[in-house]
mmCIF file of the N, C-alpha and C atoms, coordinates in Angstrom:
data_MODEL
# 
_entry.id   MODEL 
# 
loop_
_atom_site.group_PDB 
_atom_site.id 
_atom_site.type_symbol 
_atom_site.label_atom_id 
_atom_site.label_alt_id 
_atom_site.label_comp_id 
_atom_site.label_asym_id 
_atom_site.label_entity_id 
_atom_site.label_seq_id 
_atom_site.pdbx_PDB_ins_code 
_atom_site.Cartn_x 
_atom_site.Cartn_y 
_atom_site.Cartn_z 
_atom_site.occupancy 
_atom_site.B_iso_or_equiv 
_atom_site.pdbx_formal_charge 
_atom_site.auth_seq_id 
_atom_site.auth_comp_id 
_atom_site.auth_asym_id 
_atom_site.auth_atom_id 
_atom_site.pdbx_PDB_model_num 
ATOM 1   N N  . MET A 1 1  ? 78.129 -163.547 24.088 1.00 0.00 ? 1  MET A N  1 
ATOM 2   C CA . MET A 1 1  ? 76.883 -162.966 23.635 1.00 0.00 ? 1  MET A CA 1 
ATOM 3   C C  . MET A 1 1  ? 76.967 -161.451 23.845 1.00 0.00 ? 1  MET A C  1 
ATOM 4   N N  . LEU A 1 2  ? 76.490 -160.707 22.881 1.00 0.00 ? 2  LEU A N  1 
ATOM 5   C CA . LEU A 1 2  ? 76.444 -159.263 23.021 1.00 0.00 ? 2  LEU A CA 1 
ATOM 6   C C  . LEU A 1 2  ? 75.413 -158.870 24.073 1.00 0.00 ? 2  LEU A C  1 
ATOM 7   N N  . LEU A 1 3  ? 75.696 -157.805 24.769 1.00 0.00 ? 3  LEU A N  1 
ATOM 8   C CA . LEU A 1 3  ? 74.782 -157.322 25.797 1.00 0.00 ? 3  LEU A CA 1 
ATOM 9   C C  . LEU A 1 3  ? 73.417 -157.009 25.204 1.00 0.00 ? 3  LEU A C  1 
ATOM 10  N N  . SER A 1 4  ? 73.392 -156.421 24.027 1.00 0.00 ? 4  SER A N  1 
ATOM 11  C CA . SER A 1 4  ? 72.114 -156.078 23.389 1.00 0.00 ? 4  SER A CA 1 
ATOM 12  C C  . SER A 1 4  ? 71.288 -157.331 23.109 1.00 0.00 ? 4  SER A C  1 
ATOM 13  N N  . ASP A 1 5  ? 71.933 -158.406 22.677 1.00 0.00 ? 5  ASP A N  1 
ATOM 14  C CA . ASP A 1 5  ? 71.221 -159.669 22.420 1.00 0.00 ? 5  ASP A CA 1 
ATOM 15  C C  . ASP A 1 5  ? 70.663 -160.249 23.722 1.00 0.00 ? 5  ASP A C  1 
ATOM 16  N N  . TYR A 1 6  ? 71.448 -160.196 24.771 1.00 0.00 ? 6  TYR A N  1 
ATOM 17  C CA . TYR A 1 6  ? 71.007 -160.691 26.072 1.00 0.00 ? 6  TYR A CA 1 
ATOM 18  C C  . TYR A 1 6  ? 69.760 -159.931 26.537 1.00 0.00 ? 6  TYR A C  1 
ATOM 19  N N  . LEU A 1 7  ? 69.809 -158.617 26.429 1.00 0.00 ? 7  LEU A N  1 
ATOM 20  C CA . LEU A 1 7  ? 68.693 -157.806 26.891 1.00 0.00 ? 7  LEU A CA 1 
ATOM 21  C C  . LEU A 1 7  ? 67.434 -158.029 26.059 1.00 0.00 ? 7  LEU A C  1 
ATOM 22  N N  . LYS A 1 8  ? 67.593 -158.223 24.756 1.00 0.00 ? 8  LYS A N  1 
ATOM 23  C CA . LYS A 1 8  ? 66.434 -158.513 23.900 1.00 0.00 ? 8  LYS A CA 1 
ATOM 24  C C  . LYS A 1 8  ? 65.767 -159.811 24.330 1.00 0.00 ? 8  LYS A C  1 
ATOM 25  N N  . ARG A 1 9  ? 66.564 -160.810 24.642 1.00 0.00 ? 9  ARG A N  1 
ATOM 26  C CA . ARG A 1 9  ? 66.013 -162.109 25.052 1.00 0.00 ? 9  ARG A CA 1 
ATOM 27  C C  . ARG A 1 9  ? 65.312 -162.041 26.408 1.00 0.00 ? 9  ARG A C  1 
ATOM 28  N N  . ARG A 1 10 ? 65.750 -161.118 27.249 1.00 0.00 ? 10 ARG A N  1 
ATOM 29  C CA . ARG A 1 10 ? 65.165 -161.004 28.587 1.00 0.00 ? 10 ARG A CA 1 
ATOM 30  C C  . ARG A 1 10 ? 63.856 -160.233 28.595 1.00 0.00 ? 10 ARG A C  1 
ATOM 31  N N  . GLY A 1 11 ? 63.567 -159.491 27.527 1.00 0.00 ? 11 GLY A N  1 
ATOM 32  C CA . GLY A 1 11 ? 62.272 -158.823 27.402 1.00 0.00 ? 11 GLY A CA 1 
ATOM 33  C C  . GLY A 1 11 ? 62.179 -157.483 28.096 1.00 0.00 ? 11 GLY A C  1 
ATOM 34  N N  . ASP A 1 12 ? 60.932 -157.038 28.250 1.00 0.00 ? 12 ASP A N  1 
ATOM 35  C CA . ASP A 1 12 ? 60.652 -155.727 28.848 1.00 0.00 ? 12 ASP A CA 1 
ATOM 36  C C  . ASP A 1 12 ? 61.236 -155.625 30.249 1.00 0.00 ? 12 ASP A C  1 
ATOM 37  N N  . GLY A 1 13 ? 61.823 -154.476 30.532 1.00 0.00 ? 13 GLY A N  1 
ATOM 38  C CA . GLY A 1 13 ? 62.379 -154.224 31.854 1.00 0.00 ? 13 GLY A CA 1 
ATOM 39  C C  . GLY A 1 13 ? 63.735 -154.850 32.091 1.00 0.00 ? 13 GLY A C  1 
ATOM 40  N N  . ALA A 1 14 ? 64.338 -155.421 31.058 1.00 0.00 ? 14 ALA A N  1 
ATOM 41  C CA . ALA A 1 14 ? 65.610 -156.122 31.231 1.00 0.00 ? 14 ALA A CA 1 
ATOM 42  C C  . ALA A 1 14 ? 66.730 -155.191 31.669 1.00 0.00 ? 14 ALA A C  1 
ATOM 43  N N  . ILE A 1 15 ? 66.765 -153.992 31.105 1.00 0.00 ? 15 ILE A N  1 
ATOM 44  C CA . ILE A 1 15 ? 67.831 -153.056 31.483 1.00 0.00 ? 15 ILE A CA 1 
ATOM 45  C C  . ILE A 1 15 ? 67.682 -152.667 32.948 1.00 0.00 ? 15 ILE A C  1 
ATOM 46  N N  . THR A 1 16 ? 66.465 -152.401 33.376 1.00 0.00 ? 16 THR A N  1 
ATOM 47  C CA . THR A 1 16 ? 66.223 -152.017 34.764 1.00 0.00 ? 16 THR A CA 1 
ATOM 48  C C  . THR A 1 16 ? 66.642 -153.138 35.714 1.00 0.00 ? 16 THR A C  1 
ATOM 49  N N  . ARG A 1 17 ? 66.290 -154.368 35.368 1.00 0.00 ? 17 ARG A N  1 
ATOM 50  C CA . ARG A 1 17 ? 66.684 -155.508 36.216 1.00 0.00 ? 17 ARG A CA 1 
ATOM 51  C C  . ARG A 1 17 ? 68.204 -155.666 36.238 1.00 0.00 ? 17 ARG A C  1 
ATOM 52  N N  . LEU A 1 18 ? 68.842 -155.523 35.071 1.00 0.00 ? 18 LEU A N  1 
ATOM 53  C CA . LEU A 1 18 ? 70.295 -155.662 34.991 1.00 0.00 ? 18 LEU A CA 1 
ATOM 54  C C  . LEU A 1 18 ? 70.985 -154.592 35.829 1.00 0.00 ? 18 LEU A C  1 
ATOM 55  N N  . VAL A 1 19 ? 70.518 -153.362 35.729 1.00 0.00 ? 19 VAL A N  1 
ATOM 56  C CA . VAL A 1 19 ? 71.103 -152.259 36.489 1.00 0.00 ? 19 VAL A CA 1 
ATOM 57  C C  . VAL A 1 19 ? 71.014 -152.544 37.984 1.00 0.00 ? 19 VAL A C  1 
ATOM 58  N N  . GLY A 1 20 ? 69.876 -153.035 38.428 1.00 0.00 ? 20 GLY A N  1 
ATOM 59  C CA . GLY A 1 20 ? 69.708 -153.363 39.839 1.00 0.00 ? 20 GLY A CA 1 
ATOM 60  C C  . GLY A 1 20 ? 70.579 -154.520 40.279 1.00 0.00 ? 20 GLY A C  1 
ATOM 61  N N  . ASP A 1 21 ? 70.644 -155.564 39.465 1.00 0.00 ? 21 ASP A N  1 
ATOM 62  C CA . ASP A 1 21 ? 71.442 -156.743 39.820 1.00 0.00 ? 21 ASP A CA 1 
ATOM 63  C C  . ASP A 1 21 ? 72.940 -156.448 39.789 1.00 0.00 ? 21 ASP A C  1 
ATOM 64  N N  . ALA A 1 22 ? 73.381 -155.689 38.795 1.00 0.00 ? 22 ALA A N  1 
ATOM 65  C CA . ALA A 1 22 ? 74.808 -155.406 38.632 1.00 0.00 ? 22 ALA A CA 1 
ATOM 66  C C  . ALA A 1 22 ? 75.269 -154.227 39.485 1.00 0.00 ? 22 ALA A C  1 
ATOM 67  N N  . LYS A 1 23 ? 74.317 -153.449 39.972 1.00 0.00 ? 23 LYS A N  1 
ATOM 68  C CA . LYS A 1 23 ? 74.634 -152.257 40.760 1.00 0.00 ? 23 LYS A CA 1 
ATOM 69  C C  . LYS A 1 23 ? 75.535 -151.300 39.980 1.00 0.00 ? 23 LYS A C  1 
ATOM 70  N N  . VAL A 1 24 ? 75.102 -151.023 38.742 1.00 0.00 ? 24 VAL A N  1 
ATOM 71  C CA . VAL A 1 24 ? 75.772 -150.029 37.903 1.00 0.00 ? 24 VAL A CA 1 
ATOM 72  C C  . VAL A 1 24 ? 74.721 -149.002 37.479 1.00 0.00 ? 24 VAL A C  1 
ATOM 73  N N  . ALA A 1 25 ? 75.174 -147.847 37.064 1.00 0.00 ? 25 ALA A N  1 
ATOM 74  C CA . ALA A 1 25 ? 74.262 -146.778 36.669 1.00 0.00 ? 25 ALA A CA 1 
ATOM 75  C C  . ALA A 1 25 ? 73.570 -147.112 35.353 1.00 0.00 ? 25 ALA A C  1 
ATOM 76  N N  . PHE A 1 26 ? 72.301 -146.739 35.259 1.00 0.00 ? 26 PHE A N  1 
ATOM 77  C CA . PHE A 1 26 ? 71.545 -146.936 34.026 1.00 0.00 ? 26 PHE A CA 1 
ATOM 78  C C  . PHE A 1 26 ? 72.260 -146.269 32.857 1.00 0.00 ? 26 PHE A C  1 
ATOM 79  N N  . SER A 1 27 ? 72.782 -145.067 33.091 1.00 0.00 ? 27 SER A N  1 
ATOM 80  C CA . SER A 1 27 ? 73.459 -144.341 32.016 1.00 0.00 ? 27 SER A CA 1 
ATOM 81  C C  . SER A 1 27 ? 74.686 -145.089 31.511 1.00 0.00 ? 27 SER A C  1 
ATOM 82  N N  . THR A 1 28 ? 75.363 -145.806 32.390 1.00 0.00 ? 28 THR A N  1 
ATOM 83  C CA . THR A 1 28 ? 76.527 -146.590 31.977 1.00 0.00 ? 28 THR A CA 1 
ATOM 84  C C  . THR A 1 28 ? 76.113 -147.700 31.026 1.00 0.00 ? 28 THR A C  1 
ATOM 85  N N  . VAL A 1 29 ? 75.091 -148.447 31.396 1.00 0.00 ? 29 VAL A N  1 
ATOM 86  C CA . VAL A 1 29 ? 74.612 -149.534 30.539 1.00 0.00 ? 29 VAL A CA 1 
ATOM 87  C C  . VAL A 1 29 ? 74.105 -148.972 29.219 1.00 0.00 ? 29 VAL A C  1 
ATOM 88  N N  . HIS A 1 30 ? 73.370 -147.902 29.283 1.00 0.00 ? 30 HIS A N  1 
ATOM 89  C CA . HIS A 1 30 ? 72.833 -147.271 28.082 1.00 0.00 ? 30 HIS A CA 1 
ATOM 90  C C  . HIS A 1 30 ? 73.968 -146.837 27.146 1.00 0.00 ? 30 HIS A C  1 
ATOM 91  N N  . ASP A 1 31 ? 74.987 -146.203 27.693 1.00 0.00 ? 31 ASP A N  1 
ATOM 92  C CA . ASP A 1 31 ? 76.105 -145.734 26.874 1.00 0.00 ? 31 ASP A CA 1 
ATOM 93  C C  . ASP A 1 31 ? 76.921 -146.885 26.293 1.00 0.00 ? 31 ASP A C  1 
ATOM 94  N N  . VAL A 1 32 ? 77.093 -147.958 27.037 1.00 0.00 ? 32 VAL A N  1 
ATOM 95  C CA . VAL A 1 32 ? 77.797 -149.137 26.522 1.00 0.00 ? 32 VAL A CA 1 
ATOM 96  C C  . VAL A 1 32 ? 76.996 -149.750 25.379 1.00 0.00 ? 32 VAL A C  1 
ATOM 97  N N  . LEU A 1 33 ? 75.697 -149.865 25.572 1.00 0.00 ? 33 LEU A N  1 
ATOM 98  C CA . LEU A 1 33 ? 74.832 -150.420 24.528 1.00 0.00 ? 33 LEU A CA 1 
ATOM 99  C C  . LEU A 1 33 ? 74.881 -149.610 23.241 1.00 0.00 ? 33 LEU A C  1 
ATOM 100 N N  . ASN A 1 34 ? 74.979 -148.313 23.372 1.00 0.00 ? 34 ASN A N  1 
ATOM 101 C CA . ASN A 1 34 ? 74.951 -147.429 22.211 1.00 0.00 ? 34 ASN A CA 1 
ATOM 102 C C  . ASN A 1 34 ? 76.334 -147.089 21.681 1.00 0.00 ? 34 ASN A C  1 
ATOM 103 N N  . GLY A 1 35 ? 77.366 -147.753 22.205 1.00 0.00 ? 35 GLY A N  1 
ATOM 104 C CA . GLY A 1 35 ? 78.711 -147.545 21.705 1.00 0.00 ? 35 GLY A CA 1 
ATOM 105 C C  . GLY A 1 35 ? 79.315 -146.203 22.069 1.00 0.00 ? 35 GLY A C  1 
ATOM 106 N N  . ARG A 1 36 ? 78.775 -145.554 23.061 1.00 0.00 ? 36 ARG A N  1 
ATOM 107 C CA . ARG A 1 36 ? 79.283 -144.244 23.473 1.00 0.00 ? 36 ARG A CA 1 
ATOM 108 C C  . ARG A 1 36 ? 80.275 -144.340 24.614 1.00 0.00 ? 36 ARG A C  1 
ATOM 109 N N  . ARG A 1 37 ? 80.412 -145.517 25.182 1.00 0.00 ? 37 ARG A N  1 
ATOM 110 C CA . ARG A 1 37 ? 81.326 -145.706 26.310 1.00 0.00 ? 37 ARG A CA 1 
ATOM 111 C C  . ARG A 1 37 ? 81.936 -147.091 26.216 1.00 0.00 ? 37 ARG A C  1 
ATOM 112 N N  . ILE A 1 38 ? 83.210 -147.167 26.523 1.00 0.00 ? 38 ILE A N  1 
ATOM 113 C CA . ILE A 1 38 ? 83.887 -148.460 26.606 1.00 0.00 ? 38 ILE A CA 1 
ATOM 114 C C  . ILE A 1 38 ? 83.686 -148.973 28.023 1.00 0.00 ? 38 ILE A C  1 
ATOM 115 N N  . CYS A 1 39 ? 83.352 -150.224 28.123 1.00 0.00 ? 39 CYS A N  1 
ATOM 116 C CA . CYS A 1 39 ? 83.076 -150.825 29.420 1.00 0.00 ? 39 CYS A CA 1 
ATOM 117 C C  . CYS A 1 39 ? 84.385 -151.026 30.193 1.00 0.00 ? 39 CYS A C  1 
ATOM 118 N N  . ARG A 1 40 ? 84.435 -150.500 31.407 1.00 0.00 ? 40 ARG A N  1 
ATOM 119 C CA . ARG A 1 40 ? 85.604 -150.699 32.260 1.00 0.00 ? 40 ARG A CA 1 
ATOM 120 C C  . ARG A 1 40 ? 85.582 -152.118 32.812 1.00 0.00 ? 40 ARG A C  1 
ATOM 121 N N  . LEU A 1 41 ? 86.744 -152.622 33.203 1.00 0.00 ? 41 LEU A N  1 
ATOM 122 C CA . LEU A 1 41 ? 86.867 -153.997 33.683 1.00 0.00 ? 41 LEU A CA 1 
ATOM 123 C C  . LEU A 1 41 ? 85.950 -154.271 34.866 1.00 0.00 ? 41 LEU A C  1 
ATOM 124 N N  . GLU A 1 42 ? 85.926 -153.390 35.832 1.00 0.00 ? 42 GLU A N  1 
ATOM 125 C CA . GLU A 1 42 ? 85.083 -153.584 37.016 1.00 0.00 ? 42 GLU A CA 1 
ATOM 126 C C  . GLU A 1 42 ? 83.602 -153.642 36.632 1.00 0.00 ? 42 GLU A C  1 
ATOM 127 N N  . THR A 1 43 ? 83.188 -152.758 35.750 1.00 0.00 ? 43 THR A N  1 
ATOM 128 C CA . THR A 1 43 ? 81.795 -152.731 35.293 1.00 0.00 ? 43 THR A CA 1 
ATOM 129 C C  . THR A 1 43 ? 81.479 -153.981 34.489 1.00 0.00 ? 43 THR A C  1 
ATOM 130 N N  . ALA A 1 44 ? 82.391 -154.391 33.624 1.00 0.00 ? 44 ALA A N  1 
ATOM 131 C CA . ALA A 1 44 ? 82.195 -155.598 32.821 1.00 0.00 ? 44 ALA A CA 1 
ATOM 132 C C  . ALA A 1 44 ? 82.033 -156.825 33.723 1.00 0.00 ? 44 ALA A C  1 
ATOM 133 N N  . GLN A 1 45 ? 82.808 -156.890 34.794 1.00 0.00 ? 45 GLN A N  1 
ATOM 134 C CA . GLN A 1 45 ? 82.705 -158.017 35.724 1.00 0.00 ? 45 GLN A CA 1 
ATOM 135 C C  . GLN A 1 45 ? 81.355 -158.016 36.431 1.00 0.00 ? 45 GLN A C  1 
ATOM 136 N N  . LYS A 1 46 ? 80.884 -156.851 36.832 1.00 0.00 ? 46 LYS A N  1 
ATOM 137 C CA . LYS A 1 46 ? 79.577 -156.753 37.501 1.00 0.00 ? 46 LYS A CA 1 
ATOM 138 C C  . LYS A 1 46 ? 78.454 -157.193 36.564 1.00 0.00 ? 46 LYS A C  1 
ATOM 139 N N  . ILE A 1 47 ? 78.521 -156.748 35.314 1.00 0.00 ? 47 ILE A N  1 
ATOM 140 C CA . ILE A 1 47 ? 77.487 -157.122 34.342 1.00 0.00 ? 47 ILE A CA 1 
ATOM 141 C C  . ILE A 1 47 ? 77.558 -158.609 34.046 1.00 0.00 ? 47 ILE A C  1 
ATOM 142 N N  . SER A 1 48 ? 78.751 -159.142 33.894 1.00 0.00 ? 48 SER A N  1 
ATOM 143 C CA . SER A 1 48 ? 78.910 -160.576 33.650 1.00 0.00 ? 48 SER A CA 1 
ATOM 144 C C  . SER A 1 48 ? 78.339 -161.396 34.807 1.00 0.00 ? 48 SER A C  1 
ATOM 145 N N  . ASP A 1 49 ? 78.639 -160.981 36.021 1.00 0.00 ? 49 ASP A N  1 
ATOM 146 C CA . ASP A 1 49 ? 78.102 -161.680 37.198 1.00 0.00 ? 49 ASP A CA 1 
ATOM 147 C C  . ASP A 1 49 ? 76.576 -161.603 37.226 1.00 0.00 ? 49 ASP A C  1 
ATOM 148 N N  . ALA A 1 50 ? 76.025 -160.431 36.912 1.00 0.00 ? 50 ALA A N  1 
ATOM 149 C CA . ALA A 1 50 ? 74.568 -160.245 36.938 1.00 0.00 ? 50 ALA A CA 1 
ATOM 150 C C  . ALA A 1 50 ? 73.873 -161.070 35.855 1.00 0.00 ? 50 ALA A C  1 
ATOM 151 N N  . THR A 1 51 ? 74.568 -161.344 34.748 1.00 0.00 ? 51 THR A N  1 
ATOM 152 C CA . THR A 1 51 ? 73.981 -162.150 33.671 1.00 0.00 ? 51 THR A CA 1 
ATOM 153 C C  . THR A 1 51 ? 74.352 -163.621 33.814 1.00 0.00 ? 51 THR A C  1 
ATOM 154 N N  . ARG A 1 52 ? 74.962 -163.958 34.941 1.00 0.00 ? 52 ARG A N  1 
ATOM 155 C CA . ARG A 1 52 ? 75.408 -165.332 35.222 1.00 0.00 ? 52 ARG A CA 1 
ATOM 156 C C  . ARG A 1 52 ? 76.336 -165.858 34.134 1.00 0.00 ? 52 ARG A C  1 
ATOM 157 N N  . GLY A 1 53 ? 77.178 -164.958 33.612 1.00 0.00 ? 53 GLY A N  1 
ATOM 158 C CA . GLY A 1 53 ? 78.183 -165.331 32.622 1.00 0.00 ? 53 GLY A CA 1 
ATOM 159 C C  . GLY A 1 53 ? 77.686 -165.422 31.193 1.00 0.00 ? 53 GLY A C  1 
ATOM 160 N N  . ARG A 1 54 ? 76.406 -165.181 30.984 1.00 0.00 ? 54 ARG A N  1 
ATOM 161 C CA . ARG A 1 54 ? 75.890 -165.241 29.606 1.00 0.00 ? 54 ARG A CA 1 
ATOM 162 C C  . ARG A 1 54 ? 76.527 -164.152 28.746 1.00 0.00 ? 54 ARG A C  1 
ATOM 163 N N  . VAL A 1 55 ? 76.760 -162.999 29.339 1.00 0.00 ? 55 VAL A N  1 
ATOM 164 C CA . VAL A 1 55 ? 77.533 -161.941 28.695 1.00 0.00 ? 55 VAL A CA 1 
ATOM 165 C C  . VAL A 1 55 ? 78.863 -161.915 29.429 1.00 0.00 ? 55 VAL A C  1 
ATOM 166 N N  . SER A 1 56 ? 79.907 -162.352 28.770 1.00 0.00 ? 56 SER A N  1 
ATOM 167 C CA . SER A 1 56 ? 81.206 -162.470 29.445 1.00 0.00 ? 56 SER A CA 1 
ATOM 168 C C  . SER A 1 56 ? 81.937 -161.135 29.477 1.00 0.00 ? 56 SER A C  1 
ATOM 169 N N  . VAL A 1 57 ? 82.944 -161.074 30.331 1.00 0.00 ? 57 VAL A N  1 
ATOM 170 C CA . VAL A 1 57 ? 83.794 -159.885 30.402 1.00 0.00 ? 57 VAL A CA 1 
ATOM 171 C C  . VAL A 1 57 ? 84.432 -159.651 29.040 1.00 0.00 ? 57 VAL A C  1 
ATOM 172 N N  . ALA A 1 58 ? 84.870 -160.725 28.401 1.00 0.00 ? 58 ALA A N  1 
ATOM 173 C CA . ALA A 1 58 ? 85.488 -160.604 27.068 1.00 0.00 ? 58 ALA A CA 1 
ATOM 174 C C  . ALA A 1 58 ? 84.494 -160.043 26.056 1.00 0.00 ? 58 ALA A C  1 
ATOM 175 N N  . ASP A 1 59 ? 83.242 -160.484 26.124 1.00 0.00 ? 59 ASP A N  1 
ATOM 176 C CA . ASP A 1 59 ? 82.215 -159.952 25.214 1.00 0.00 ? 59 ASP A CA 1 
ATOM 177 C C  . ASP A 1 59 ? 82.077 -158.445 25.385 1.00 0.00 ? 59 ASP A C  1 
ATOM 178 N N  . LEU A 1 60 ? 82.108 -157.994 26.611 1.00 0.00 ? 60 LEU A N  1 
ATOM 179 C CA . LEU A 1 60 ? 81.926 -156.575 26.885 1.00 0.00 ? 60 LEU A CA 1 
ATOM 180 C C  . LEU A 1 60 ? 83.162 -155.744 26.568 1.00 0.00 ? 60 LEU A C  1 
ATOM 181 N N  . MET A 1 61 ? 84.337 -156.331 26.728 1.00 0.00 ? 61 MET A N  1 
ATOM 182 C CA . MET A 1 61 ? 85.563 -155.561 26.569 1.00 0.00 ? 61 MET A CA 1 
ATOM 183 C C  . MET A 1 61 ? 86.182 -155.707 25.182 1.00 0.00 ? 61 MET A C  1 
ATOM 184 N N  . LEU A 1 62 ? 86.064 -156.880 24.588 1.00 0.00 ? 62 LEU A N  1 
ATOM 185 C CA . LEU A 1 62 ? 86.756 -157.122 23.330 1.00 0.00 ? 62 LEU A CA 1 
ATOM 186 C C  . LEU A 1 62 ? 85.883 -156.917 22.111 1.00 0.00 ? 62 LEU A C  1 
ATOM 187 N N  . ARG A 1 63 ? 84.630 -157.271 22.239 1.00 0.00 ? 63 ARG A N  1 
ATOM 188 C CA . ARG A 1 63 ? 83.724 -157.096 21.109 1.00 0.00 ? 63 ARG A CA 1 
ATOM 189 C C  . ARG A 1 63 ? 83.212 -155.681 21.079 1.00 0.00 ? 63 ARG A C  1 
ATOM 190 N N  . GLU A 1 64 ? 83.154 -155.143 19.917 1.00 0.00 ? 64 GLU A N  1 
ATOM 191 C CA . GLU A 1 64 ? 82.611 -153.803 19.768 1.00 0.00 ? 64 GLU A CA 1 
ATOM 192 C C  . GLU A 1 64 ? 81.102 -153.902 19.798 1.00 0.00 ? 64 GLU A C  1 
ATOM 193 N N  . GLN A 1 65 ? 80.483 -153.172 20.692 1.00 0.00 ? 65 GLN A N  1 
ATOM 194 C CA . GLN A 1 65 ? 79.028 -153.149 20.755 1.00 0.00 ? 65 GLN A CA 1 
ATOM 195 C C  . GLN A 1 65 ? 78.510 -152.391 19.542 1.00 0.00 ? 65 GLN A C  1 
ATOM 196 N N  . PRO A 1 66 ? 77.371 -152.792 19.016 1.00 0.00 ? 66 PRO A N  1 
ATOM 197 C CA . PRO A 1 66 ? 76.831 -152.083 17.855 1.00 0.00 ? 66 PRO A CA 1 
ATOM 198 C C  . PRO A 1 66 ? 76.616 -150.606 18.166 1.00 0.00 ? 66 PRO A C  1 
ATOM 199 N N  . LYS A 1 67 ? 77.028 -149.758 17.265 1.00 0.00 ? 67 LYS A N  1 
ATOM 200 C CA . LYS A 1 67 ? 76.870 -148.323 17.474 1.00 0.00 ? 67 LYS A CA 1 
ATOM 201 C C  . LYS A 1 67 ? 75.590 -147.856 16.821 1.00 0.00 ? 67 LYS A C  1 
ATOM 202 N N  . ARG A 1 68 ? 74.784 -147.156 17.592 1.00 0.00 ? 68 ARG A N  1 
ATOM 203 C CA . ARG A 1 68 ? 73.536 -146.602 17.073 1.00 0.00 ? 68 ARG A CA 1 
ATOM 204 C C  . ARG A 1 68 ? 73.674 -145.092 17.042 1.00 0.00 ? 68 ARG A C  1 
ATOM 205 N N  . PRO A 1 69 ? 73.336 -144.467 15.931 1.00 0.00 ? 69 PRO A N  1 
ATOM 206 C CA . PRO A 1 69 ? 73.430 -143.009 15.885 1.00 0.00 ? 69 PRO A CA 1 
ATOM 207 C C  . PRO A 1 69 ? 72.427 -142.371 16.830 1.00 0.00 ? 69 PRO A C  1 
ATOM 208 N N  . ARG A 1 70 ? 72.783 -141.207 17.335 1.00 0.00 ? 70 ARG A N  1 
ATOM 209 C CA . ARG A 1 70 ? 71.866 -140.465 18.201 1.00 0.00 ? 70 ARG A CA 1 
ATOM 210 C C  . ARG A 1 70 ? 70.677 -139.994 17.380 1.00 0.00 ? 70 ARG A C  1 
ATOM 211 N N  . PRO A 1 71 ? 69.515 -139.869 18.005 1.00 0.00 ? 71 PRO A N  1 
ATOM 212 C CA . PRO A 1 71 ? 68.341 -139.384 17.267 1.00 0.00 ? 71 PRO A CA 1 
ATOM 213 C C  . PRO A 1 71 ? 68.639 -138.050 16.590 1.00 0.00 ? 71 PRO A C  1 
ATOM 214 N N  . GLY A 1 72 ? 68.246 -137.946 15.347 1.00 0.00 ? 72 GLY A N  1 
ATOM 215 C CA . GLY A 1 72 ? 68.456 -136.718 14.605 1.00 0.00 ? 72 GLY A CA 1 
ATOM 216 C C  . GLY A 1 72 ? 69.802 -136.630 13.923 1.00 0.00 ? 72 GLY A C  1 
ATOM 217 N N  . HIS A 1 73 ? 70.783 -137.419 14.372 1.00 0.00 ? 73 HIS A N  1 
ATOM 218 C CA . HIS A 1 73 ? 72.128 -137.379 13.806 1.00 0.00 ? 73 HIS A CA 1 
ATOM 219 C C  . HIS A 1 73 ? 72.119 -137.786 12.344 1.00 0.00 ? 73 HIS A C  1 
ATOM 220 N N  . VAL A 1 74 ? 71.404 -138.846 12.013 1.00 0.00 ? 74 VAL A N  1 
ATOM 221 C CA . VAL A 1 74 ? 71.352 -139.336 10.633 1.00 0.00 ? 74 VAL A CA 1 
ATOM 222 C C  . VAL A 1 74 ? 70.649 -138.329 9.741  1.00 0.00 ? 74 VAL A C  1 
ATOM 223 N N  . LYS A 1 75 ? 69.565 -137.749 10.234 1.00 0.00 ? 75 LYS A N  1 
ATOM 224 C CA . LYS A 1 75 ? 68.827 -136.772 9.443  1.00 0.00 ? 75 LYS A CA 1 
ATOM 225 C C  . LYS A 1 75 ? 69.702 -135.569 9.119  1.00 0.00 ? 75 LYS A C  1 
ATOM 226 N N  . ARG A 1 76 ? 70.455 -135.073 10.093 1.00 0.00 ? 76 ARG A N  1 
ATOM 227 C CA . ARG A 1 76 ? 71.333 -133.927 9.859  1.00 0.00 ? 76 ARG A CA 1 
ATOM 228 C C  . ARG A 1 76 ? 72.420 -134.272 8.852  1.00 0.00 ? 76 ARG A C  1 
ATOM 229 N N  . ALA A 1 77 ? 72.996 -135.476 8.968  1.00 0.00 ? 77 ALA A N  1 
ATOM 230 C CA . ALA A 1 77 ? 74.049 -135.886 8.046  1.00 0.00 ? 77 ALA A CA 1 
ATOM 231 C C  . ALA A 1 77 ? 73.500 -135.989 6.625  1.00 0.00 ? 77 ALA A C  1 
ATOM 232 N N  . ARG A 1 78 ? 72.303 -136.537 6.480  1.00 0.00 ? 78 ARG A N  1 
ATOM 233 C CA . ARG A 1 78 ? 71.700 -136.642 5.155  1.00 0.00 ? 78 ARG A CA 1 
ATOM 234 C C  . ARG A 1 78 ? 71.374 -135.260 4.583  1.00 0.00 ? 78 ARG A C  1 
ATOM 235 N N  . ALA A 1 79 ? 70.901 -134.351 5.434  1.00 0.00 ? 79 ALA A N  1 
ATOM 236 C CA . ALA A 1 79 ? 70.569 -133.001 4.986  1.00 0.00 ? 79 ALA A CA 1 
ATOM 237 C C  . ALA A 1 79 ? 71.826 -132.287 4.511  1.00 0.00 ? 79 ALA A C  1 
ATOM 238 N N  . ARG A 1 80 ? 72.935 -132.454 5.226  1.00 0.00 ? 80 ARG A N  1 
ATOM 239 C CA . ARG A 1 80 ? 74.192 -131.825 4.804  1.00 0.00 ? 80 ARG A CA 1 
ATOM 240 C C  . ARG A 1 80 ? 74.677 -132.413 3.495  1.00 0.00 ? 80 ARG A C  1 
ATOM 241 N N  . ALA A 1 81 ? 74.538 -133.715 3.327  1.00 0.00 ? 81 ALA A N  1 
ATOM 242 C CA . ALA A 1 81 ? 74.984 -134.385 2.102  1.00 0.00 ? 81 ALA A CA 1 
ATOM 243 C C  . ALA A 1 81 ? 74.148 -133.937 0.894  1.00 0.00 ? 81 ALA A C  1 
ATOM 244 N N  . ALA A 1 82 ? 72.869 -133.690 1.135  1.00 0.00 ? 82 ALA A N  1 
ATOM 245 C CA . ALA A 1 82 ? 71.979 -133.285 0.040  1.00 0.00 ? 82 ALA A CA 1 
ATOM 246 C C  . ALA A 1 82 ? 72.206 -131.819 -0.357 1.00 0.00 ? 82 ALA A C  1 
ATOM 247 N N  . ALA A 1 83 ? 72.741 -131.028 0.554  1.00 0.00 ? 83 ALA A N  1 
ATOM 248 C CA . ALA A 1 83 ? 72.926 -129.576 0.285  1.00 0.00 ? 83 ALA A CA 1 
ATOM 249 C C  . ALA A 1 83 ? 74.091 -129.293 -0.644 1.00 0.00 ? 83 ALA A C  1 
# 
């Protein structure tokens, strides 16, 4: 299961709970979710343990997490294309 799917199912505050349970930095989880960081093995194991295996190490390391553009990035790209 993708980390983003797991967090959606867990509802409000899921990232905060995951960060506390896995003992990883909020910024790390945020960057992994947004495709800005590749999950290291140690971090992937902590997240997998915190999700009780629902998000496996393989899911975090082998599957590409969906990439979301940074705010404003799409608008700038469209503006350049239109110019």
